C-alpha positions in Angstrom: 18.8 48.9 -97.2 21.5 50.7 -95.2 18.9 53.3 -94.3 16.4 50.7 -92.9 19.5 49.1 -91.0 20.0 52.6 -89.6 17.0 53.2 -88.7 16.3 50.0 -87.1 19.8 50.7 -84.9 18.6 53.9 -83.6 15.3 52.6 -83.0 17.0 50.2 -80.9 18.8 52.1 -79.2 15.6 54.9 -78.2 14.1 51.5 -76.9 17.2 50.7 -74.7 17.5 54.4 -73.3 13.5 54.4 -72.4 13.8 51.0 -70.9 16.4 51.9 -69.2 14.6 54.9 -67.6 11.9 53.0 -66.9 14.1 50.8 -65.0 15.2 54.0 -63.2 11.6 55.2 -62.2 10.7 51.7 -61.2 14.1 51.3 -59.0 13.5 55.0 -57.7 10.2 54.4 -56.7 11.1 51.4 -54.9 13.6 53.4 -52.8 11.4 56.1 -52.3 8.7 53.4 -51.4 11.3 51.6 -49.2 12.2 55.1 -47.5 8.4 55.6 -46.8 7.8 52.1 -45.3 11.2 52.9 -43.2 9.3 56.1 -42.1 6.2 54.4 -41.1 7.8 51.9 -39.5 9.6 54.2 -37.4 6.7 56.3 -36.2 4.5 53.0 -35.7 7.4 51.9 -33.1 7.2 55.2 -31.9 3.7 55.1 -31.5 3.7 52.0 -29.6 6.3 53.2 -27.4 4.0 56.6 -26.5 1.3 54.0 -25.9 3.2 51.3 -23.7 4.5 54.8 -21.5 0.9 55.8 -21.4 -0.2 52.6 -20.2 2.9 52.3 -17.6 2.0 55.9 -16.5 -1.8 54.7 -16.3 -0.7 52.1 -13.9 1.4 54.0 -12.0 -1.3 56.4 -11.2 -3.9 53.8 -10.7 -1.5 53.0 -7.9 -0.8 56.6 -6.4 -4.2 56.0 -3.8 -2.6 52.5 -2.3 0.8 54.3 -2.3 -0.7 57.6 -0.3 -2.1 54.9 2.1 0.8 53.0 2.6 2.7 56.1 3.1 -0.1 57.2 5.9 0.6 53.9 7.4 4.1 53.7 7.7 3.7 57.8 9.2 1.3 56.0 11.7 3.3 53.1 12.4 6.5 55.3 12.9 5.0 57.4 15.7 3.9 54.5 17.2 7.3 53.1 17.4 8.4 56.7 18.9 5.9 56.4 21.6 7.0 52.8 22.4 9.5 54.0 24.8 7.4 56.1 26.8 4.2 53.5 27.0 6.7 50.9 27.9 7.7 53.5 31.3 4.2 54.5 31.9 3.5 50.4 32.2 6.4 49.8 34.6 5.4 52.9 36.8 2.3 51.6 37.2 3.0 47.8 37.7 5.0 49.5 40.7 2.0 51.3 41.7 -0.3 48.3 41.6 2.2 46.0 43.8 2.3 49.1 46.0 -1.3 49.0 46.4 -1.3 45.2 46.9 1.2 45.6 49.7 -1.1 48.7 51.5 -4.1 46.2 51.0 -2.5 43.1 52.8 -0.9 45.3 55.1 -3.8 46.9 56.2 -5.8 43.8 56.3 -3.4 42.2 58.8 -3.9 45.5 60.9 -7.7 44.9 60.7 -7.6 40.9 62.0 -4.6 42.0 64.7 -6.9 45.0 65.9 -9.9 42.8 65.6 -8.4 40.1 67.8 -6.6 42.8 70.1 -10.5 44.5 70.5 -11.9 40.6 70.9 -9.1 40.2 73.3 -9.9 43.3 75.4 -13.5 42.5 75.3 -13.2 39.2 76.9 -10.6 41.0 79.7 -12.6 41.5 82.5 -12.7 45.3 83.5 -11.4 46.6 86.8 -13.3 47.9 89.5 -12.2 51.3 89.1 -13.0 51.7 85.3 -15.5 54.1 84.5 -17.5 53.3 81.8 -18.3 55.7 78.8 -22.1 55.6 79.9 -21.0 56.6 83.3 -19.1 59.8 82.0 -20.7 63.1 82.9 -20.1 66.6 84.2 -18.3 66.1 87.4 -17.0 69.5 88.3 -13.8 70.6 88.8 -13.0 69.9 92.6 -10.5 67.1 92.5 -8.2 65.9 89.6 -10.1 63.1 89.2 -13.2 64.9 88.8 -11.9 67.4 86.3 -10.4 63.9 84.3 -13.8 63.0 83.8 -15.4 66.2 83.0 -12.6 66.6 80.2 -13.2 63.4 78.8 -17.3 63.7 78.9 -16.7 67.1 77.2 -14.6 65.6 74.7 -17.3 62.9 74.1 -19.9 64.9 73.8 -17.3 67.5 71.3 -18.6 70.6 74.1 -15.8 72.9 73.4 -16.6 75.7 75.8 -16.8 73.2 79.2 -13.4 71.8 77.3 -12.1 75.3 77.9 -13.1 76.0 81.3 -11.2 72.8 82.0 -8.3 74.3 80.7 -5.6 76.4 82.6 -5.1 79.1 80.2 -9.3 78.9 79.6 -8.7 77.6 75.8 -10.2 74.4 74.4 -7.0 74.5 72.0 -8.8 74.6 68.6 -8.9 77.9 66.5 -10.6 76.8 63.6 -14.3 76.4 62.3 -15.7 75.2 65.8 -18.8 73.4 64.1 -16.1 71.0 62.2 -13.8 70.9 65.1 -17.0 69.5 67.3 -17.6 67.2 64.7 -14.1 65.9 64.3 -13.4 65.6 67.8 -17.2 63.3 68.8 -16.5 61.1 65.7 -13.0 60.5 67.0 -14.1 59.5 70.7 -16.7 57.6 68.9 -15.2 54.2 70.1 -14.4 55.6 73.0 -15.2 52.8 76.2 -14.1 54.6 79.2 -11.2 55.5 81.4 -9.6 54.2 84.5 -7.3 56.6 86.9 -4.0 53.5 86.6 -1.7 56.2 88.0 -1.5 59.6 90.3 1.8 61.6 90.8 2.1 64.5 93.5 4.1 66.9 91.8 3.3 69.2 94.7 0.5 70.5 96.7 -0.3 72.7 93.5 0.3 70.4 90.6 -1.2 66.7 90.1 -0.5 64.0 87.2 -2.5 61.2 86.5 -2.2 58.4 84.2 -5.3 57.8 82.3 -5.9 54.2 80.7 -8.9 53.5 78.4 -8.2 49.4 78.3 -6.8 46.8 80.5 -3.4 46.7 79.4 -3.2 49.7 77.2 -1.3 52.9 77.1 -1.5 55.2 80.1 -2.1 58.6 78.9 -0.3 61.5 81.4 -2.6 64.2 82.6 -1.0 67.2 83.8 -3.4 69.4 86.4 -3.2 72.4 88.5 -4.8 73.7 91.3 -6.0 77.4 90.9 -8.4 78.5 93.6 -10.9 75.2 94.3 -10.5 74.2 90.9 -8.1 72.0 89.2 -7.1 72.9 85.4 -5.6 70.5 83.0 -2.3 71.5 81.7 -0.9 71.9 78.1 
């Protein structure tokens, strides 16, 4: 009986040992499983962080073209802002020039109006009896101061530089450039010449006379100095 009890006690002890070992294995398994779960959670968190970072980078990369375009636009605006002072200065200069052009135009219109008015008044004024009209001009020779004055004005209206040179004391027409150009220029300048009258005559000496020529009644008197050379009277320059 004692032997049976002893064996029973031993069997209970072994059973307890086995149970303890099994419990220890279960605890170890649970601990290992918890550690594995912790690692998995950590890895999952790292993967989630990596995924979110990847999404953020992708979003930022998708905005790069817009950012580049915005940068180019900002640079263009910066250049325009830098050029504003020059544009303002140019605008001020253009406004001043426009004002000057307007003033000149107004002045030209005023002068044209006055010229028309004076021309109309001159046209209404009676011509003096000694007035030589343009149509009556001609080559009157050089025999007298008056004849020379008539010949000179005729030569100028005709652009006859050769005859004009013959009327001069120094034998020159006074032009050294292209004679054809000077001829055309003189004809153009004398285009509106209506004629003239000898308003004054001053005898300086037996060989020198000063005539005062007037192209319109009440107009200015232009002096013409002449000197006698032999039987001819020529213009002194």
